[in-house]
Each structure stands twice: as C-alpha cells, then as structure tokens.
C-alpha positions in Angstrom: 76.4 86.1 123.0 78.0 87.7 120.0 76.3 86.8 116.7 78.2 86.3 113.5 76.8 87.1 110.1 78.5 85.5 107.2 79.4 87.6 104.2 76.8 87.8 101.5 79.0 85.9 99.0 79.3 83.1 101.5 75.6 83.0 102.2 74.9 82.8 98.5 77.5 80.2 97.6 77.6 77.9 100.7 74.4 76.1 99.9 75.9 74.8 96.7 78.4 72.8 98.7 75.7 71.1 100.8 72.9 70.5 98.2 72.9 67.6 95.7 74.8 68.4 92.5 72.7 70.3 90.0 73.9 70.5 86.5 73.5 74.1 85.5 72.9 75.1 81.9 75.9 76.6 80.1 75.7 80.4 79.9 74.7 81.7 76.5 77.5 82.7 74.2 77.5 86.2 72.8 74.9 86.7 70.1 77.4 87.2 67.2 74.6 87.4 64.6 73.3 90.6 66.3 76.6 92.2 66.7 77.3 95.7 65.3 80.2 95.8 62.9 83.1 98.1 63.9 83.6 101.1 61.5 86.4 100.3 59.0 88.1 102.5 56.4 87.6 101.7 52.8 91.0 100.4 52.0 92.3 97.2 50.3 92.8 94.4 52.7 96.5 94.1 53.5 98.5 90.9 53.1 99.2 89.6 56.6 100.5 86.2 58.0 98.1 83.8 59.7 97.0 84.8 63.2 97.6 82.4 66.1 94.6 80.4 67.1 93.3 81.9 70.4 91.6 80.0 73.2 87.9 79.6 73.0 85.8 82.5 74.3 84.7 82.1 78.0 81.3 83.7 78.3 81.8 84.8 82.0 85.2 86.4 81.2 83.8 88.1 78.1 81.2 89.8 80.3 83.7 91.1 82.9 83.2 94.8 83.1 79.6 94.6 81.9 77.3 92.5 79.8 77.5 94.9 76.9 81.2 94.2 76.6 80.6 90.6 75.7 80.8 91.2 72.0 83.2 90.8 69.1 81.6 93.9 67.5 81.0 97.5 68.4 79.5 98.8 71.7 79.0 102.5 72.2 76.6 104.6 74.3 73.1 105.3 72.9 73.1 108.5 70.9 76.8 108.9 70.8 78.6 110.2 67.7 79.9 107.5 65.4 83.4 106.4 66.4 86.3 106.7 63.9 86.8 104.1 61.1 90.0 102.3 62.0 92.0 99.4 60.7 92.5 98.2 64.3 90.9 94.8 64.8 89.9 95.6 68.4 90.0 98.8 70.5 88.7 100.4 73.7 88.4 103.9 75.3 88.2 104.2 79.0 88.5 106.8 81.8 91.7 106.2 83.7 90.3 107.6 87.0 86.7 106.5 87.1 87.2 103.2 85.2 84.3 103.9 82.9 84.5 102.2 79.5 83.3 104.8 77.0 83.1 102.5 74.0 84.9 99.5 72.5 85.2 97.2 69.5 85.6 93.5 70.6 87.0 94.5 74.0 87.6 91.0 75.2 88.7 89.4 72.0 92.1 87.7 72.1 94.8 89.4 70.2 98.6 89.2 70.1 100.2 92.2 71.9 103.6 93.0 70.4 105.5 95.7 72.4 102.6 97.1 74.3 103.3 94.0 76.5 106.2 96.1 77.8 103.5 98.0 79.8 102.7 94.8 81.7 106.4 94.5 82.5 106.3 98.0 83.8 103.1 97.4 85.8 104.8 94.4 87.4 108.3 95.7 88.1 108.6 99.5 87.9 107.9 100.0 91.6 110.1 97.1 92.5 113.4 98.2 91.0 115.5 101.1 92.3 116.0 103.6 89.4 119.6 104.2 90.6 120.6 100.6 90.6 123.4 99.7 88.2 122.8 96.7 85.9 125.6 94.9 84.1 124.4 93.5 80.8 124.7 89.7 80.2 124.8 87.7 77.0 121.2 86.5 77.8 119.9 90.1 77.9 121.0 90.4 74.3 119.3 87.2 73.2 116.6 88.8 71.1 115.0 88.1 67.7 117.4 89.3 64.9 116.1 92.5 63.4 113.8 93.3 66.3 114.0 96.6 68.1 116.9 97.2 70.5 118.1 100.3 72.3 121.8 99.3 71.8 123.0 97.8 75.1 126.4 96.2 74.9 127.7 93.1 76.6 129.4 93.9 79.9 128.1 97.5 79.8 126.7 99.0 83.0 123.5 101.1 83.0 121.2 102.5 85.6 117.7 101.0 85.8 116.2 104.4 84.9 118.1 104.3 81.6 116.8 100.8 80.9 113.2 102.0 81.5 113.8 104.8 79.1 115.3 102.4 76.5 112.2 100.2 77.0 109.5 102.8 76.7 111.1 105.3 74.3 112.9 103.0 71.9 111.0 99.8 72.6 114.3 98.0 73.4 113.9 94.3 73.7 117.4 94.1 75.1 116.3 96.5 77.9 113.2 94.4 78.5 115.3 91.3 79.0 117.7 93.1 81.4 114.9 94.6 83.4 113.0 91.3 83.6 116.1 89.5 84.7 116.8 92.0 87.5 113.2 92.1 88.7 113.4 88.3 89.0 116.5 88.4 91.2 119.3 89.0 88.7 120.2 85.4 88.0 119.8 83.2 85.0 116.3 82.3 86.1 115.3 85.9 86.7 113.6 86.4 83.3 111.2 83.4 83.6 110.4 84.4 87.2 109.4 87.8 86.0 107.3 86.5 83.2 105.5 84.4 85.8 105.1 87.5 87.9 103.7 89.3 84.9 101.0 86.7 84.5 100.2 86.8 88.2 99.9 90.6 88.0 97.5 90.3 85.0 95.4 87.8 86.9 95.2 90.0 89.9 93.9 92.9 87.7 91.2 90.8 86.1 93.1 90.7 82.8 91.7 87.3 81.9 92.7 87.3 78.2 96.4 88.2 79.0 99.1 85.5 79.0 102.7 86.6 78.6 105.5 84.4 77.2 108.1 87.0 76.7 108.7 90.2 78.7 109.1 92.3 75.6 106.1 91.3 73.6 108.1 89.4 70.9 105.8 86.7 69.7 105.6 83.5 71.7 103.3 80.5 71.5 100.2 81.1 73.5 100.8 84.8 74.1 97.7 86.9 74.0 96.0 90.0 75.4 92.9 92.1 74.7 92.0 95.8 74.4 90.1 95.6 77.8 93.1 94.0 79.5 95.5 96.7 78.2 93.3 99.3 79.7 93.5 97.6 83.1 97.3 97.4 82.7 97.4 101.1 81.6 95.6 102.2 84.8 98.5 100.7 86.9 101.2 102.2 84.7 99.7 105.7 84.6 99.3 105.6 88.4 103.1 105.4 88.6 105.0 108.7 88.7 108.1 107.1 87.3 106.1 105.6 84.4 104.5 109.0 83.6 107.9 110.7 83.7 109.5 108.1 81.4 106.6 108.0 79.0 106.7 111.8 78.4 110.5 112.0 78.0 111.2 113.1 74.4 114.9 112.0 74.2 117.4 110.4 76.5 121.2 109.7 76.5 122.7 106.2 76.5 125.9 106.5 78.5 129.3 105.6 77.0 130.9 102.4 78.2 134.5 101.6 79.0 135.0 98.0 78.4 138.3 95.9 78.6 138.4 95.3 74.9 137.1 98.6 73.6 135.3 101.9 74.4 131.8 102.3 73.2 130.5 105.9 72.8 127.3 107.2 74.2 124.4 108.2 72.0 121.0 109.8 72.1 117.7 108.0 71.4 114.2 109.4 70.9 110.7 108.6 72.0 108.9 106.8 69.2 105.4 107.6 70.5 104.5 110.5 68.2 101.4 111.2 70.4 103.5 113.2 72.9 104.7 115.6 70.1 101.3 116.1 68.4 98.4 115.7 70.8 97.7 118.4 73.4 97.5 116.9 76.9 99.2 113.7 75.9 100.3 111.5 78.8 102.3 109.0 76.8 101.9 105.3 76.2 103.5 102.6 74.1 103.7 101.6 70.5 104.1 98.0 69.2 104.6 96.0 66.1 105.4 92.4 65.0 104.7 90.8 61.7 102.1 88.5 63.3 100.6 91.0 65.8 100.6 93.9 63.4 100.5 97.4 65.0 99.3 97.8 68.6 99.0 101.0 70.6 98.2 102.4 74.1 97.9 106.1 74.5 96.6 108.4 77.3 95.7 112.1 77.4 94.2 114.6 79.7 91.6 117.3 78.8 89.2 119.3 80.8 90.0 117.4 84.0 89.5 114.0 82.4 92.2 111.4 81.8 91.3 108.9 79.0 93.2 106.0 77.6 92.8 104.4 74.2 94.0 100.8 73.5 94.1 99.2 70.1 95.4 95.9 68.6 95.8 94.3 65.2 96.0 97.6 63.2 97.7 98.5 59.9 99.8 101.6 59.4 97.8 102.9 56.5 95.8 105.1 56.2 96.6 106.0 59.8 99.5 104.9 62.0 98.8 103.3 65.4 99.3 106.5 67.4 97.1 108.4 65.0 94.3 105.8 65.4 94.8 106.2 69.2 94.4 110.0 68.8 91.2 109.6 66.9 89.8 107.4 69.6 90.8 109.9 72.3 89.1 112.7 70.4 86.0 110.6 70.2 86.1 109.8 73.9 86.6 113.4 74.9 83.5 114.3 72.8 81.3 112.2 75.1 79.8 113.8 78.2 81.3 112.9 81.6 79.7 109.9 83.1 79.0 108.2 79.8 79.8 104.5 79.8 79.0 101.1 78.4 80.8 99.2 81.2 83.6 99.6 83.6 87.2 98.5 84.3 87.1 96.1 87.2 89.2 96.9 90.3 91.8 94.6 91.9 89.6 94.7 95.0 86.6 93.3 93.1 88.8 90.6 91.5 90.2 89.6 94.9 86.7 89.4 96.5 85.4 87.3 93.6 88.3 84.9 93.9 88.1 84.7 97.7 84.3 84.1 97.8 84.5 80.3 97.0 87.2 79.8 99.7 85.0 81.6 102.2 82.0 79.6 101.3 84.0 76.3 101.6 85.3 77.4 105.0 81.8 78.2 106.3 80.4 75.0 105.0 83.2 72.7 106.3 82.0 72.4 110.0 78.4 71.6 108.9 79.7 69.0 106.5 81.9 67.5 109.2 78.9 67.4 111.6 76.8 65.6 109.0 79.5 62.9 108.6 79.6 62.4 112.4 75.9 62.0 112.8 75.4 59.8 109.7 78.3 57.4 109.7 76.5 55.1 107.3 75.9 57.8 104.7 76.8 56.7 101.2 80.2 57.6 99.9 78.7 59.1 96.8 77.7 62.1 98.8 81.3 63.2 99.2 81.7 62.9 95.4 78.7 65.2 94.9 80.1 67.6 97.4 83.4 67.7 95.6 81.7 68.3 92.3 79.7 71.1 94.0 83.0 72.7 95.0 84.1 72.7 91.4 80.8 74.4 90.4 81.5 77.1 93.1 85.1 77.6 91.8 83.8 78.0 88.3 81.2 80.6 89.5 83.8 83.2 90.6 83.7 85.2 87.4 79.9 85.1 87.6 80.0 86.5 91.1 82.3 89.3 89.9 79.7 90.1 87.2 76.9 90.2 89.8 79.0 92.5 92.0 79.5 94.8 89.0 75.7 94.8 88.3 74.9 95.7 91.9 77.5 98.5 91.8 76.0 100.0 88.6 72.4 99.8 90.1 73.6 101.6 93.2 75.3 104.2 91.0 72.1 104.8 89.0 70.1 105.0 92.2 72.5 107.6 93.6 72.4 109.7 90.4 68.6 109.8 90.5 68.4 110.8 94.1 
C-alpha cells in the first residue's frame, strides 16, 4: 500500500483547523525605542507638504525577509562601515543575484513612490508587449497631471512599443505610461485599470506587501504606497529582463515624426535623465522619480567585481545630493562590504507562493476528517463549526508567519552549510 506523507506546512497547520479556537497573543510590534537612527546630513529641514497617512504597520509583513528588517531605523551588519548620511527617509541595498539585503533604513516603512512606480509597470508588462507593435495614441493616454513629465506623444500619433518604453524609462513620460498600461490591458478604454490591477497582483506575487498602485505612472493617488524593500523585489524582476536592461542603459533616443491629417509633427531626440549611467562605473541603470508629495525617489543598479547590487531610496531631497547621487553613495557602501554579508534577504516568488498555498493545503487535508466527525457525531453542537471557521481565519492570517519561519530555516541551513 502506498503511504502518503503530508507536506510539513500542512502537518503544522492542519491541527489548527481541528482544535478548539485558541486566541493567540498579538505579535510584538517593532521596538521603536531601541531603533538606531539613520545617518542624516546636517542640513536645514526643507519645507514639504503633508505626507499621506499610511496603513498601520503589520508586524508579520514588517519581518518579511528577516526579523532584523522589522524596524523604522537603521539595520546594518555588525562591524560594517558607517553608511552614508542621506536625506532619503528610507533606503535599502541588496544583491540582485543572491537576494541578500546588505543594509537598510526603514526597509518596510510605507512611502509614496513617484515615478519609480514605472518599474512595477515594466515588471508587469515588459515581457507581455511586442516591442515592434505599433500603438496609436488616444486622448486618454494624454490625460496626465498638468505640468507633470511627458515624453511628447501626440494625439493620433503612431509609435512602436519599444519607443514608448524608452520614453517611459529615459524621460519618465507619464503619457507613455498611460499608453503602455492601456495596451497591456488589451488596448480598450478599460485597459489602463486592468493593468493597474495586474500591477498590484504582480506586487503581491513578489511579496511586496507595502506596495499598492493607483496609477501606472507613479503620479500621486489616494492609497498609493510602496517601500524600499518592495522596490528591491521589483528591481530584481526588471533587471532580469534583457529589454529593460537595454532600455535603462540607453543614453538617448529618437521620437519619430508624425504625419497627421491636420498637421505634421517633427521628430526629436530625448535623453536619459538617470545620471548614474553617465557617472558611475558599472552602472546598470534604474529609475528616477519626483512628485511634490513623494519628494525624490530613486532605484539604481551597478555591477562591480562580479557582484550586481541595487540601491532603492524614497522620500529624499535634492540637496545636498540628488537622488541618483544618494543611490551612488549607497552602492559604494554596499560594494565595500564583503561578499555574503547580509542582514536579511529578498523573498523569492516561490517562497511567497508556498506561504500562500499552505493554508489551502491544510484546509484540504483537514476536510475529510472534519466531514467524518460530522457523520459520526450528528448531535455535535453547531458551535463547533463556528470555531472551525474561526480557526481557518487564524490559519489564513498565519501565512506571513509561515513565510518568516521558512526564511529562518533557510538561513539556518545556509549557516550550517558555511560552517561545514
């Protein structure tokens, strides 16, 4: 007779469905009083508009990637050099290939993204759209906030998808973001909201728990947030794309001329606004961002000595260092650390999927036994089904904790392997 061994996650969680409901104590919140302040430059505090009120911290989500990351303050490896003093409110440095988090400041703290959100659009749609496909610009594509960045698309103009990606990544064109989002969502009037929904689904699949998109471009929207940790997860996907790497390192591109019925619009050249690619040896590219509310945001990657690192930062001011310069300082600091140094890790989509699937697997395993109990005890009180339902809710809420336990086990195995 063939024996069947249930997965470990199912073995651990299934009893919760069958046992009486136990009220578990709420996980402790991060000990803010003991947090280490992030280094800041000695500059006058700038005048800035009120920040949007973020959702309350979720302790399990704050600890994704490692318990040390559950902080609003600084987390760096023991004995490491002091990180640079930056105006960025939060930041993170990670290895793109190993997923090791080298250091961070408030990695899971909610922030508003500005145009670095365009990287989430790229992570969602860049492999979906044919670069050679021609896109005809609609009036809705040009519906952007007055005065915000645009690459200069014209109504009725026809552009290849590849040119739209260049307009998005080099010139931060919000008009290009709308056109790409519409096409990725099927090309109709409902294409843009469909793509925004897909962006949020993509973020969830990556474990980017603090990320919620409202606009494809990063223009401010109610309830729109991200975090330095989430941006690193998104950057991993982007830098894995050959098309993204090619676009991100392009220094200048040509917008084609348009022959419209009413007039002819001449072509023009536009430049890459990410100064890292001109000034930092080994630069891989990235994305700049700014809105009045979000302030400056930045994502930048570079390769040195066989290592590929990414720096993400949010809520920065342009003085004394611009966003890309702050990113460069973080990359320098990260490259100064020995290989294998980390304070946590970027979770993988596979880990996220397993954590989300575990409650379903536990419920499936427990269902036959629960059904058997109902058959053999027809007179059992109905309150038992209520307790079981509440237990299911406990299991569903435990998914982030299971992910954290998986990460702990992976780190223990890694340390054991390194000592052997």
